[in-house]
Residue frames as qw, qx, qy, qz and C-alpha x, y, z in Angstrom:
[[0.001, 0.892, 0.450, 0.026, 0.01, 0.02, 0.00],
 [0.470, 0.384, -0.032, 0.794, 1.43, 3.36, -0.90],
 [0.290, -0.565, -0.382, 0.672, 1.82, 6.16, 1.53],
 [0.236, 0.946, 0.211, 0.062, 0.68, 9.66, 0.60],
 [0.606, 0.299, -0.098, 0.731, 3.64, 11.78, -0.57],
 [0.339, -0.715, -0.227, 0.567, 4.81, 14.58, 1.65],
 [0.532, 0.723, 0.265, 0.353, 4.64, 17.08, -1.17],
 [0.117, -0.986, 0.122, -0.006, 6.21, 20.03, 0.60],
 [0.679, -0.490, 0.453, 0.305, 9.36, 17.96, 1.00],
 [0.661, 0.343, 0.484, 0.459, 9.56, 17.54, -2.77],
 [0.184, 0.937, 0.246, 0.166, 8.70, 21.13, -3.34],
 [0.301, -0.924, 0.180, 0.152, 11.49, 22.54, -1.37],
 [0.744, -0.130, 0.461, 0.466, 14.02, 20.62, -3.30],
 [0.493, 0.658, 0.364, 0.438, 13.30, 22.75, -6.24],
 [0.158, -0.983, 0.030, -0.084, 13.93, 25.93, -4.26],
 [0.558, -0.670, 0.420, 0.250, 17.24, 24.72, -2.95],
 [0.763, 0.206, 0.423, 0.443, 18.35, 23.35, -6.33],
 [0.340, 0.830, 0.182, 0.402, 17.97, 26.81, -7.74],
 [0.378, -0.906, 0.184, 0.057, 19.87, 28.28, -4.85],
 [0.719, -0.294, 0.468, 0.421, 22.84, 26.10, -5.99],
 [0.575, 0.558, 0.384, 0.458, 22.39, 27.24, -9.51],
 [0.007, 0.972, 0.043, 0.230, 22.52, 30.90, -8.46],
 [0.640, -0.676, 0.287, 0.226, 25.51, 30.12, -6.21],
 [0.743, -0.046, 0.453, 0.491, 27.52, 28.86, -9.12],
 [0.430, 0.633, 0.373, 0.525, 26.69, 31.79, -11.43],
 [0.253, -0.913, -0.243, 0.210, 26.99, 34.58, -8.97],
 [0.502, -0.499, 0.275, 0.651, 30.60, 35.49, -9.88],
 [0.366, 0.289, 0.579, 0.669, 29.64, 35.92, -13.47],
 [0.063, -0.837, -0.467, -0.276, 27.25, 38.83, -12.39],
 [0.500, -0.455, -0.215, 0.705, 29.81, 40.91, -10.53],
 [0.240, 0.145, 0.285, 0.916, 29.59, 43.53, -13.25],
 [0.289, -0.360, -0.332, -0.823, 25.93, 44.40, -12.59],
 [0.629, -0.549, -0.535, -0.128, 24.44, 42.55, -9.55],
 [0.255, -0.819, 0.234, -0.458, 24.63, 44.43, -6.23],
 [0.298, 0.407, -0.793, 0.342, 27.23, 43.12, -3.83],
 [0.472, -0.190, 0.599, -0.618, 24.72, 42.36, -1.02],
 [0.889, 0.198, 0.011, -0.413, 22.88, 40.08, -3.38],
 [0.592, 0.509, -0.621, 0.070, 26.20, 38.47, -4.24],
 [0.094, -0.406, 0.742, -0.525, 26.88, 37.90, -0.58],
 [0.740, 0.005, 0.392, -0.546, 23.47, 36.15, -0.12],
 [0.892, 0.343, -0.208, -0.209, 23.90, 33.90, -3.14],
 [0.320, 0.548, -0.744, 0.211, 27.40, 33.03, -1.89],
 [0.424, -0.217, 0.760, -0.442, 25.68, 30.91, 0.88],
 [0.807, 0.213, -0.222, -0.504, 23.97, 28.78, -1.75],
 [0.427, 0.316, -0.844, 0.079, 26.37, 25.88, -1.04],
 [0.282, -0.118, 0.722, -0.620, 24.31, 25.38, 2.19],
 [0.766, 0.128, -0.112, -0.620, 21.44, 23.94, 0.11],
 [0.609, 0.245, -0.754, -0.028, 23.44, 20.70, -0.14],
 [0.001, -0.142, 0.807, -0.573, 23.06, 20.29, 3.63],
 [0.640, 0.130, 0.234, -0.721, 19.31, 20.52, 3.21],
 [0.719, 0.297, -0.523, -0.348, 19.57, 17.81, 0.47],
 [0.334, 0.223, -0.882, 0.245, 21.51, 15.44, 2.80],
 [0.293, 0.026, 0.635, -0.715, 18.95, 15.93, 5.60],
 [0.683, 0.259, -0.037, -0.681, 16.14, 15.46, 3.22],
 [0.634, 0.305, -0.682, -0.201, 17.53, 12.35, 1.67],
 [0.102, 0.101, -0.901, 0.410, 18.07, 10.71, 5.09],
 [0.470, 0.132, 0.447, -0.749, 14.47, 11.62, 6.02],
 [0.726, 0.305, -0.177, -0.590, 12.88, 10.38, 2.81],
 [0.474, 0.306, -0.825, -0.031, 14.97, 7.23, 2.55],
 [0.063, -0.014, 0.856, -0.513, 13.97, 6.25, 6.11],
 [0.543, 0.222, 0.267, -0.764, 10.34, 7.08, 5.41],
 [0.745, 0.356, -0.325, -0.460, 10.28, 4.85, 2.32],
 [0.709, 0.310, -0.633, 0.034, 12.68, 2.02, 3.23],
 [0.099, -0.549, 0.673, -0.486, 13.73, 2.10, 6.87],
 [0.724, -0.207, 0.468, -0.463, 11.24, -0.44, 8.25],
 [0.952, 0.220, 0.143, -0.156, 12.05, -2.95, 5.51],
 [0.391, 0.788, -0.473, 0.057, 15.78, -2.84, 5.15],
 [0.509, -0.488, 0.695, -0.141, 16.72, -5.85, 7.24],
 [0.825, 0.124, 0.550, 0.042, 18.01, -8.86, 5.36],
 [0.411, -0.257, 0.562, 0.670, 20.24, -9.45, 2.30],
 [0.279, 0.463, 0.721, 0.433, 17.45, -9.54, -0.26],
 [0.040, -0.923, -0.362, 0.127, 15.89, -6.38, 1.01],
 [0.343, -0.684, 0.226, 0.603, 19.25, -4.69, 0.92],
 [0.396, 0.045, 0.686, 0.608, 19.80, -5.80, -2.69],
 [0.173, 0.705, 0.634, 0.267, 16.42, -4.38, -3.80],
 [0.155, -0.918, -0.165, 0.327, 17.03, -1.13, -2.05],
 [0.357, -0.512, 0.414, 0.662, 20.46, -0.60, -3.75],
 [0.336, 0.319, 0.717, 0.521, 19.04, -1.44, -7.15],
 [0.057, 0.851, 0.513, 0.097, 16.39, 1.12, -6.67],
 [0.297, -0.829, 0.067, 0.468, 18.92, 3.70, -5.63],
 [0.389, -0.219, 0.589, 0.673, 21.07, 3.01, -8.64],
 [0.231, 0.553, 0.696, 0.394, 18.08, 3.36, -10.87],
 [0.114, -0.919, -0.333, 0.176, 17.27, 6.66, -9.18],
 [0.200, -0.885, 0.180, 0.380, 20.60, 8.45, -9.39],
 [0.564, -0.305, 0.556, 0.529, 22.90, 6.75, -11.91],
 [0.546, 0.521, 0.560, 0.342, 21.22, 7.10, -15.32],
 [0.111, 0.983, 0.128, 0.077, 21.12, 10.97, -15.19],
 [0.437, -0.759, 0.384, 0.292, 24.57, 11.05, -13.78],
 [0.646, -0.029, 0.597, 0.474, 25.85, 8.91, -16.70],
 [0.437, 0.747, 0.414, 0.284, 24.03, 11.20, -19.21],
 [0.096, -0.990, 0.092, 0.049, 25.71, 14.29, -17.72],
 [0.567, -0.516, 0.509, 0.392, 29.09, 12.57, -17.81],
 [0.608, 0.387, 0.548, 0.424, 28.52, 11.99, -21.56],
 [0.166, 0.954, 0.192, 0.158, 27.83, 15.64, -21.94],
 [0.399, -0.845, 0.297, 0.197, 31.01, 16.44, -20.09],
 [0.709, -0.068, 0.558, 0.426, 32.92, 14.08, -22.37],
 [0.469, 0.691, 0.405, 0.372, 31.59, 16.02, -25.33],
 [0.102, -0.993, 0.053, 0.014, 32.69, 19.32, -23.78],
 [0.585, -0.585, 0.459, 0.325, 36.14, 17.87, -23.01],
 [0.667, 0.267, 0.547, 0.429, 36.40, 16.51, -26.63],
 [0.284, 0.905, 0.245, 0.202, 35.48, 20.05, -27.94],
 [0.289, -0.913, 0.252, 0.141, 38.10, 21.78, -25.82],
 [0.664, -0.319, 0.560, 0.379, 40.80, 19.33, -26.92],
 [0.610, 0.470, 0.538, 0.343, 39.78, 19.50, -30.52],
 [0.212, 0.928, 0.126, 0.279, 40.08, 23.32, -30.56],
 [0.593, 0.363, -0.347, 0.630, 43.46, 23.34, -28.73],
 [0.310, -0.677, 0.185, -0.641, 42.20, 24.53, -25.38],
 [0.084, 0.241, -0.863, 0.436, 43.06, 23.02, -21.99],
 [0.680, -0.384, -0.453, -0.430, 40.49, 20.62, -20.49],
 [0.165, 0.334, -0.731, 0.572, 41.73, 20.92, -16.96],
 [0.576, -0.175, 0.360, -0.713, 38.32, 20.30, -15.47],
 [0.927, 0.152, -0.040, -0.340, 38.10, 16.97, -17.16],
 [0.117, -0.558, 0.821, 0.009, 41.03, 14.70, -15.99],
 [0.772, 0.163, -0.489, -0.371, 40.56, 11.43, -17.87],
 [0.332, 0.207, -0.863, 0.319, 42.51, 9.49, -15.32],
 [0.215, 0.036, 0.674, -0.706, 39.70, 10.19, -12.78],
 [0.543, 0.031, -0.332, -0.770, 36.86, 9.38, -15.06],
 [0.556, -0.156, -0.811, -0.093, 36.32, 5.76, -13.79],
 [0.131, -0.155, -0.669, 0.715, 35.88, 7.15, -10.35],
 [0.363, 0.164, 0.069, -0.915, 33.07, 9.29, -11.60],
 [0.573, 0.020, -0.632, -0.522, 31.48, 6.48, -13.51],
 [0.531, -0.174, -0.809, 0.182, 31.45, 4.40, -10.36],
 [0.331, -0.789, -0.123, -0.502, 30.32, 7.43, -8.28],
 [0.778, -0.482, -0.191, 0.355, 33.14, 7.03, -5.76],
 [0.469, 0.596, -0.051, 0.649, 34.99, 10.32, -6.78],
 [0.164, -0.715, 0.250, -0.632, 34.48, 11.95, -3.45],
 [0.911, -0.389, -0.135, 0.012, 35.41, 9.02, -1.25],
 [0.516, -0.755, 0.333, 0.232, 38.90, 10.50, -0.67],
 [0.818, 0.179, 0.391, 0.381, 40.37, 9.41, -4.08],
 [0.431, 0.598, 0.198, 0.646, 40.82, 12.90, -5.49],
 [0.366, -0.318, -0.280, 0.828, 41.92, 16.42, -4.25],
 [0.119, 0.245, -0.092, -0.958, 39.70, 18.51, -6.37],
 [0.592, 0.482, 0.514, -0.390, 36.23, 18.60, -7.87],
 [0.024, -0.319, 0.667, 0.672, 36.18, 17.72, -11.54],
 [0.024, 0.278, 0.865, 0.417, 34.01, 16.64, -14.46],
 [0.325, -0.657, -0.409, -0.544, 30.50, 17.56, -13.21],
 [0.092, 0.368, -0.553, 0.742, 31.35, 19.34, -9.97],
 [0.591, -0.314, 0.245, -0.702, 27.96, 19.11, -8.18],
 [0.862, -0.002, -0.464, -0.203, 28.07, 15.21, -8.57],
 [0.261, 0.349, -0.741, 0.512, 30.33, 15.13, -5.56],
 [0.486, -0.156, 0.504, -0.697, 27.23, 15.10, -3.27],
 [0.903, 0.097, -0.166, -0.385, 25.64, 12.16, -5.28],
 [0.573, 0.382, -0.687, 0.230, 28.91, 10.34, -4.73],
 [0.070, -0.268, 0.680, -0.679, 28.60, 10.84, -1.04],
 [0.714, -0.016, 0.163, -0.680, 24.91, 9.90, -1.04],
 [0.838, 0.206, -0.465, -0.199, 25.75, 6.69, -2.78],
 [0.328, 0.281, -0.774, 0.464, 28.17, 5.89, 0.04],
 [0.411, -0.140, 0.481, -0.762, 25.31, 6.58, 2.53],
 [0.829, 0.098, -0.180, -0.520, 23.07, 4.22, 0.58],
 [0.683, 0.276, -0.670, 0.090, 25.72, 1.40, 0.75],
 [0.129, 0.244, -0.739, 0.615, 26.18, 1.84, 4.41],
 [0.580, -0.230, 0.088, -0.776, 22.54, 1.97, 5.40],
 [0.899, -0.104, -0.338, -0.257, 21.81, -1.72, 5.16],
 [0.609, 0.163, -0.606, 0.484, 25.05, -2.44, 7.19],
 [0.142, -0.289, 0.374, -0.870, 23.89, 0.06, 9.82],
 [0.741, -0.207, -0.190, -0.610, 20.57, -1.74, 10.03],
 [0.753, -0.008, -0.639, 0.157, 22.39, -4.82, 11.32],
 [0.403, -0.008, -0.581, 0.707, 23.29, -2.94, 14.51],
 [0.286, -0.295, 0.045, -0.911, 20.24, -0.74, 14.96],
 [0.170, 0.086, 0.885, -0.425, 18.10, -2.17, 17.80],
 [0.191, -0.355, -0.755, -0.516, 14.74, -3.38, 16.81],
 [0.264, -0.607, -0.678, 0.318, 13.17, -2.29, 20.00],
 [0.058, 0.864, 0.285, 0.411, 11.63, 1.11, 20.18],
 [0.412, 0.046, -0.356, 0.837, 13.90, 3.71, 21.82],
 [0.116, -0.729, -0.494, 0.460, 12.35, 6.25, 24.24],
 [0.365, 0.850, 0.269, 0.270, 11.55, 9.43, 22.41],
 [0.251, -0.936, 0.226, 0.104, 13.80, 11.57, 24.56],
 [0.655, -0.359, 0.536, 0.394, 16.74, 9.22, 23.77],
 [0.593, 0.488, 0.516, 0.380, 15.87, 9.30, 19.98],
 [0.125, 0.977, 0.109, 0.134, 15.63, 13.14, 20.06],
 [0.428, -0.790, 0.376, 0.225, 19.06, 13.28, 21.79],
 [0.702, -0.068, 0.576, 0.414, 20.64, 10.90, 19.33],
 [0.476, 0.789, 0.336, 0.195, 19.35, 13.04, 16.40],
 [0.005, -0.988, 0.155, 0.014, 21.71, 15.81, 17.55],
 [0.733, -0.455, 0.383, 0.331, 24.86, 13.57, 17.92],
 [0.713, 0.327, 0.380, 0.489, 25.84, 13.47, 14.11],
 [0.220, 0.896, 0.102, 0.372, 25.53, 17.24, 13.81],
 [0.476, -0.847, 0.233, 0.030, 27.59, 17.83, 16.96],
 [0.798, -0.196, 0.418, 0.387, 30.25, 15.45, 15.63],
 [0.560, 0.619, 0.300, 0.461, 30.31, 17.17, 12.29],
 [0.095, -0.969, 0.007, -0.229, 30.71, 20.53, 13.94],
 [0.643, -0.691, 0.296, 0.147, 33.41, 19.34, 16.26],
 [0.797, 0.053, 0.409, 0.441, 35.47, 17.68, 13.53],
 [0.430, 0.724, 0.209, 0.497, 35.27, 20.67, 11.17],
 [0.221, -0.956, 0.107, -0.163, 36.20, 23.06, 14.04],
 [0.768, -0.486, 0.330, 0.252, 39.09, 20.87, 15.14],
 [0.699, 0.197, 0.409, 0.553, 40.48, 20.96, 11.58],
 [0.198, -0.401, 0.050, 0.893, 40.17, 24.77, 11.34],
 [0.022, 0.344, 0.668, 0.659, 37.11, 24.84, 8.92],
 [0.148, 0.228, 0.412, -0.870, 34.70, 27.60, 9.69],
 [0.595, 0.259, -0.112, -0.753, 32.17, 26.74, 6.95],
 [0.826, 0.082, 0.519, -0.203, 30.31, 23.63, 5.84],
 [0.772, 0.634, 0.005, -0.051, 31.56, 23.99, 2.30],
 [0.081, -0.817, 0.559, 0.114, 35.21, 23.86, 3.15],
 [0.036, -0.471, 0.872, 0.131, 37.46, 21.34, 1.44],
 [0.844, 0.094, 0.050, -0.526, 34.70, 19.23, -0.08],
 [0.736, 0.305, -0.603, -0.024, 37.05, 16.47, -1.40],
 [0.225, 0.243, -0.808, 0.487, 38.22, 15.91, 2.23],
 [0.167, 0.092, 0.703, -0.685, 35.18, 16.60, 4.31],
 [0.529, 0.035, -0.269, -0.804, 32.18, 16.29, 1.92],
 [0.574, -0.112, -0.804, -0.113, 31.71, 12.50, 2.70],
 [0.234, -0.204, -0.727, 0.612, 31.63, 13.22, 6.46],
 [0.281, 0.125, 0.112, -0.945, 29.23, 16.10, 5.94],
 [0.595, -0.010, -0.562, -0.575, 26.87, 13.76, 4.04],
 [0.534, -0.145, -0.829, 0.078, 26.95, 10.87, 6.31],
 [0.092, -0.175, -0.606, 0.770, 26.33, 12.94, 9.50],
 [0.374, 0.150, 0.042, -0.914, 23.49, 14.88, 7.95],
 [0.579, -0.002, -0.691, -0.432, 22.00, 11.83, 6.28],
 [0.375, -0.147, -0.854, 0.330, 21.96, 10.06, 9.68],
 [0.093, 0.213, 0.438, -0.868, 20.31, 12.94, 11.26],
 [0.485, 0.089, -0.317, -0.810, 17.60, 13.14, 8.54],
 [0.517, -0.107, -0.831, -0.175, 16.81, 9.42, 9.08],
 [0.258, -0.275, -0.738, 0.560, 16.30, 10.01, 12.83],
 [0.239, 0.144, 0.049, -0.959, 14.30, 13.10, 12.09],
 [0.541, -0.041, -0.577, -0.611, 11.95, 10.89, 10.12],
 [0.473, -0.259, -0.826, 0.163, 11.63, 8.48, 13.06],
 [0.041, -0.241, -0.451, 0.858, 10.67, 11.48, 15.20],
 [0.361, 0.077, -0.295, -0.881, 8.17, 12.57, 12.62],
 [0.502, -0.172, -0.801, -0.278, 6.43, 9.17, 12.83],
 [0.336, -0.377, -0.729, 0.462, 5.94, 9.65, 16.58],
 [0.042, -0.447, -0.272, 0.851, 4.98, 13.38, 16.48],
 [0.110, 0.198, 0.633, 0.740, 3.10, 13.67, 13.18],
 [0.282, -0.709, -0.589, -0.267, -0.28, 14.50, 14.98],
 [0.512, -0.578, -0.337, 0.540, 1.41, 16.76, 17.52],
 [0.231, 0.884, 0.154, 0.376, 0.83, 20.46, 16.68],
 [0.455, -0.875, 0.146, 0.085, 2.96, 21.53, 19.77],
 [0.748, -0.238, 0.401, 0.473, 5.95, 19.59, 18.42],
 [0.529, 0.594, 0.349, 0.495, 5.68, 21.46, 15.16],
 [0.111, -0.970, -0.019, -0.218, 5.63, 24.90, 16.92],
 [0.680, -0.654, 0.248, 0.223, 8.54, 23.74, 19.11],
 [0.746, 0.141, 0.386, 0.525, 10.60, 22.81, 15.97],
 [0.265, 0.839, 0.200, 0.432, 9.88, 26.29, 14.40],
 [0.351, -0.926, 0.110, -0.078, 11.02, 28.00, 17.55],
 [0.777, -0.393, 0.355, 0.339, 14.19, 25.84, 17.76],
 [0.667, 0.389, 0.363, 0.522, 15.04, 26.44, 14.10],
 [0.091, 0.926, 0.081, 0.357, 14.55, 30.25, 14.35],
 [0.560, -0.804, 0.186, 0.074, 16.61, 30.27, 17.51],
 [0.786, -0.148, 0.365, 0.476, 19.44, 28.36, 15.83],
 [0.481, 0.638, 0.266, 0.539, 19.41, 30.77, 12.85],
 [0.212, -0.955, -0.006, -0.206, 19.52, 33.68, 15.33],
 [0.736, -0.562, 0.251, 0.282, 22.48, 32.16, 17.02],
 [0.714, 0.288, 0.321, 0.551, 24.27, 31.95, 13.73],
 [0.228, 0.840, 0.178, 0.460, 23.66, 35.66, 13.15],
 [0.370, -0.896, 0.191, -0.155, 25.18, 36.62, 16.53],
 [0.090, 0.755, -0.648, 0.042, 28.31, 34.44, 16.09],
 [0.801, -0.166, 0.565, -0.105, 27.67, 30.74, 16.62],
 [0.143, -0.359, 0.751, 0.536, 29.67, 28.93, 13.91],
 [0.638, 0.269, -0.345, -0.634, 27.91, 28.04, 10.65],
 [0.411, 0.231, -0.880, -0.065, 29.05, 24.51, 11.13],
 [0.029, -0.165, -0.862, 0.479, 26.94, 24.19, 14.25],
 [0.316, 0.356, 0.338, -0.812, 24.09, 26.57, 13.83],
 [0.447, 0.304, -0.411, -0.734, 23.06, 25.91, 10.30],
 [0.371, -0.023, -0.914, -0.161, 22.60, 22.11, 10.47],
 [0.034, -0.295, -0.816, 0.497, 20.69, 22.37, 13.65],
 [0.354, 0.386, 0.097, -0.847, 18.38, 25.14, 12.19],
 [0.448, 0.222, -0.630, -0.595, 17.89, 23.10, 9.04],
 [0.237, -0.070, -0.966, 0.079, 17.13, 19.95, 10.95],
 [0.106, 0.373, 0.670, -0.633, 14.54, 21.56, 13.23],
 [0.379, 0.411, -0.086, -0.825, 12.87, 23.52, 10.33],
 [0.347, 0.157, -0.824, -0.420, 12.80, 20.39, 8.16],
 [0.109, -0.228, -0.933, 0.258, 11.01, 18.43, 10.93],
 [0.232, 0.439, 0.384, -0.779, 8.61, 21.34, 11.41],
 [0.421, 0.333, -0.412, -0.736, 7.86, 21.30, 7.63],
 [0.322, -0.007, -0.922, -0.215, 7.28, 17.57, 7.62],
 [0.002, 0.305, 0.828, -0.470, 4.96, 17.74, 10.59],
 [0.353, 0.528, 0.299, -0.712, 2.78, 20.19, 8.85],
 [0.012, -0.255, 0.714, 0.652, 3.13, 18.65, 5.35],
 [0.000, -0.314, -0.931, -0.187, -0.05, 16.75, 5.42],
 [0.129, 0.518, 0.462, -0.708, -2.19, 19.85, 6.12],
 [0.433, 0.656, 0.594, 0.173, -4.89, 20.53, 3.57],
 [0.241, 0.938, 0.174, 0.175, -3.99, 23.49, 1.34],
 [0.629, -0.518, 0.140, 0.562, -0.32, 23.64, 2.37],
 [0.263, 0.889, -0.141, -0.348, 1.33, 26.52, 0.27],
 [0.068, -0.548, 0.783, 0.286, 4.17, 24.12, -0.82],
 [0.561, 0.138, 0.813, -0.068, 1.78, 21.64, -2.19],
 [0.510, 0.699, 0.022, -0.501, 0.87, 23.55, -5.33],
 [0.889, 0.372, 0.257, 0.071, 1.31, 21.94, -8.69],
 [0.469, 0.829, -0.206, 0.225, 3.93, 24.31, -10.15],
 [0.184, -0.763, 0.565, -0.254, 6.29, 24.41, -7.18],
 [0.832, -0.186, 0.513, -0.093, 5.93, 20.64, -6.67],
 [0.845, 0.517, 0.078, 0.112, 6.89, 20.11, -10.33],
 [0.255, 0.833, -0.426, 0.244, 10.00, 22.19, -9.88],
 [0.536, -0.528, 0.630, -0.192, 10.86, 19.88, -6.92],
 [0.927, 0.130, 0.350, -0.044, 10.31, 16.76, -9.09],
 [0.760, 0.588, -0.030, 0.276, 12.73, 17.97, -11.69],
 [0.253, -0.928, 0.272, -0.042, 15.22, 19.28, -9.19],
 [0.774, -0.307, 0.454, 0.317, 17.66, 16.42, -9.48],
 [0.650, 0.501, 0.336, 0.462, 17.99, 17.16, -13.20],
 [0.024, 0.979, -0.004, 0.201, 18.36, 20.84, -12.35],
 [0.582, -0.726, 0.345, 0.119, 21.07, 20.09, -9.83],
 [0.774, -0.124, 0.504, 0.362, 23.06, 17.77, -12.15],
 [0.586, 0.579, 0.400, 0.401, 22.74, 19.69, -15.40],
 [0.037, 0.990, 0.129, -0.048, 23.25, 23.35, -14.40],
 [0.452, -0.710, 0.340, 0.419, 27.03, 23.36, -13.90],
 [0.548, 0.035, 0.648, 0.528, 27.91, 21.78, -17.21],
 [0.301, 0.793, 0.484, 0.214, 25.36, 23.99, -18.97],
 [0.133, -0.976, 0.027, 0.172, 26.87, 27.09, -17.54],
 [0.544, -0.409, 0.532, 0.504, 30.35, 25.81, -18.56],
 [0.469, 0.372, 0.649, 0.471, 29.07, 25.60, -22.18],
 [0.089, 0.938, 0.327, 0.070, 27.32, 28.90, -22.06],
 [0.294, -0.853, 0.226, 0.368, 30.55, 30.63, -20.90],
 [0.565, -0.114, 0.596, 0.560, 32.51, 28.88, -23.68],
 [0.363, 0.532, 0.639, 0.421, 30.08, 30.18, -26.23],
 [0.018, -0.864, -0.370, -0.342, 28.81, 33.55, -25.09],
 [0.475, -0.871, -0.018, 0.126, 30.97, 34.97, -22.20],
 [0.563, 0.631, -0.283, 0.452, 34.28, 36.85, -22.67],
 [0.032, -0.475, 0.549, -0.688, 34.74, 38.16, -19.14],
 [0.505, -0.268, -0.818, 0.055, 33.70, 35.32, -16.73],
 [0.219, -0.348, -0.573, 0.709, 33.03, 37.97, -14.11],
 [0.220, 0.412, 0.064, -0.882, 30.82, 40.14, -16.23],
 [0.184, 0.291, 0.860, 0.377, 28.29, 38.08, -18.20],
 [0.247, -0.172, -0.242, -0.923, 25.60, 40.27, -19.82],
 [0.471, 0.056, 0.574, -0.667, 22.19, 40.05, -18.03],
 [0.755, 0.326, -0.188, -0.538, 20.61, 38.67, -21.25],
 [0.505, 0.335, -0.795, 0.019, 23.12, 35.77, -21.18],
 [0.117, -0.093, 0.824, -0.546, 22.19, 34.93, -17.57],
 [0.621, 0.212, 0.263, -0.707, 18.56, 35.11, -18.37],
 [0.730, 0.355, -0.469, -0.348, 19.06, 32.76, -21.44],
 [0.292, 0.281, -0.885, 0.230, 21.02, 30.40, -19.30],
 [0.348, 0.003, 0.692, -0.633, 18.41, 30.18, -16.57],
 [0.750, 0.306, -0.014, -0.586, 15.79, 29.42, -19.22],
 [0.596, 0.419, -0.672, -0.132, 18.09, 26.77, -20.59],
 [0.001, 0.215, -0.882, 0.419, 18.48, 25.15, -17.24],
 [0.563, 0.128, 0.472, -0.666, 14.74, 25.04, -16.74],
 [0.743, 0.421, -0.290, -0.431, 14.20, 23.59, -20.22],
 [0.458, 0.371, -0.805, 0.072, 16.96, 21.04, -19.82],
 [0.260, -0.179, 0.776, -0.546, 15.69, 20.01, -16.38],
 [0.721, 0.233, 0.237, -0.608, 12.28, 19.32, -17.79],
 [0.723, 0.467, -0.441, -0.255, 13.67, 17.43, -20.81],
 [0.274, 0.390, -0.851, 0.220, 16.07, 15.36, -18.78],
 [0.413, -0.083, 0.703, -0.573, 13.52, 14.40, -16.13],
 [0.760, 0.325, 0.236, -0.511, 10.91, 13.41, -18.55],
 [0.743, 0.566, -0.304, -0.185, 13.15, 12.05, -21.31],
 [0.496, 0.449, -0.708, 0.226, 16.00, 10.45, -19.43],
 [0.136, -0.351, 0.710, -0.595, 15.69, 10.24, -15.72],
 [0.695, 0.003, 0.424, -0.581, 12.21, 8.68, -15.31],
 [0.858, 0.349, -0.258, -0.274, 12.25, 6.46, -18.46],
 [0.435, 0.458, -0.737, 0.239, 15.67, 5.03, -17.39],
 [0.299, -0.271, 0.693, -0.597, 14.49, 4.47, -13.86],
 [0.815, 0.110, 0.236, -0.518, 11.37, 2.56, -14.95],
 [0.789, 0.419, -0.434, -0.118, 13.35, 0.46, -17.37],
 [0.227, 0.416, -0.798, 0.371, 15.91, -0.53, -14.75],
 [0.457, -0.141, 0.621, -0.621, 13.26, -1.38, -12.26],
 [0.876, 0.228, -0.065, -0.419, 11.28, -3.47, -14.79],
 [0.649, 0.414, -0.637, 0.049, 14.42, -5.46, -15.45],
 [0.037, -0.312, 0.793, -0.523, 15.01, -5.95, -11.68],
 [0.665, -0.030, 0.360, -0.653, 11.42, -6.99, -11.27],
 [0.866, 0.280, -0.310, -0.274, 11.70, -9.65, -13.87],
 [0.576, 0.325, -0.707, 0.251, 14.72, -11.12, -12.07],
 [0.165, -0.007, -0.760, 0.629, 13.60, -10.75, -8.53],
 [0.428, -0.482, -0.519, -0.561, 9.78, -11.14, -8.17],
 [0.637, -0.513, -0.559, 0.135, 10.22, -11.62, -4.48],
 [0.356, 0.195, -0.206, 0.890, 11.94, -8.38, -3.86],
 [0.139, -0.654, -0.646, 0.368, 9.96, -6.54, -1.05],
 [0.036, -0.537, 0.013, 0.843, 10.56, -3.24, -2.88],
 [0.164, 0.076, 0.716, 0.674, 9.42, -4.22, -6.29],
 [0.062, -0.657, -0.716, -0.230, 5.71, -3.65, -5.67],
 [0.280, -0.726, -0.336, 0.531, 6.41, -0.45, -3.76],
 [0.321, 0.743, 0.159, 0.565, 6.08, 2.95, -5.50],
 [0.412, -0.064, -0.366, 0.832, 8.17, 5.50, -3.68],
 [0.081, -0.804, -0.532, 0.254, 6.19, 8.07, -1.74],
 [0.019, 0.951, -0.037, -0.307, 8.45, 10.90, -3.06],
 [0.811, 0.269, 0.215, 0.472, 10.57, 10.24, -6.06],
 [0.237, 0.863, 0.055, 0.442, 11.04, 14.01, -6.34],
 [0.418, -0.824, 0.301, -0.237, 12.41, 14.21, -2.87],
 [0.155, 0.555, -0.816, 0.049, 15.12, 11.72, -3.68],
 [0.769, -0.131, 0.450, -0.434, 12.87, 8.71, -3.05]]
């Protein structure tokens, strides 16, 4: 039996995917965009922390109760490969075309190191094997999520089956975020986006684990209006603490976790403003937005931009329209068809898979 989708969780993915898009193009707008706006856009990298929390939440919502056992784990991993890899492979082919164009025209292809391409094909590029982002830079987070998916069935072997007291679960939810902040502080990193090749995997695993436990709390508090209000207050307080000097590495993950739980607690409310068709659709295509925008901007700069810090407003507008169109085309023409094809193949080979008959509650939210 399918659960109803928590539509607002899908919808916010679209908002944060576009925050990453604007983060990556901000420096091309220095010639005409006000500096205060540039400074706001410069925090767009924090959207990835929302994605990690969301992924942990939605994965636990969809699969957590059924992940014990070898066959269940195999079905889970097949579904995750079908979800993330086809579009990643399509963008790698686009990157290969760009690299070939650069080399054919005598220009350096420094962002496309062919020796590292196998790492990207296997989605292990951000597991400590490289010292810089390359090929399709945003895919570093997909590499880290793949590690989280692989670890989750193993973690389930040691997770106790008995129900933990709610207070213990709430306290445990904070532990991964405290550990992340402590490690980043101890290594001299003041921001969550520092040294992604070295700390990106840790960032993902800690926030993914927190997101999964947030989902467990949501299942207990979903009909508790006071819990929703308490999460909003806690989230706003954490944001305020960031404004007065608490490190980003501590304040932002806690604020994001509290506000995400508050959003989930209110997600089933009739007439929720984030449940509308248009904003939900932007969330559904957000994975395509996230994976395609960086290489598209690389191509646009090659063709239309002479000064990479002063792209004309019409170029930026054209690029944003291209991202929207490409996101829709990739979602409807590559991502979903490839996913359905891979799952049909798996169904034919594993009719007893407990996930085969299950339709994800929120594919757009990384389900």
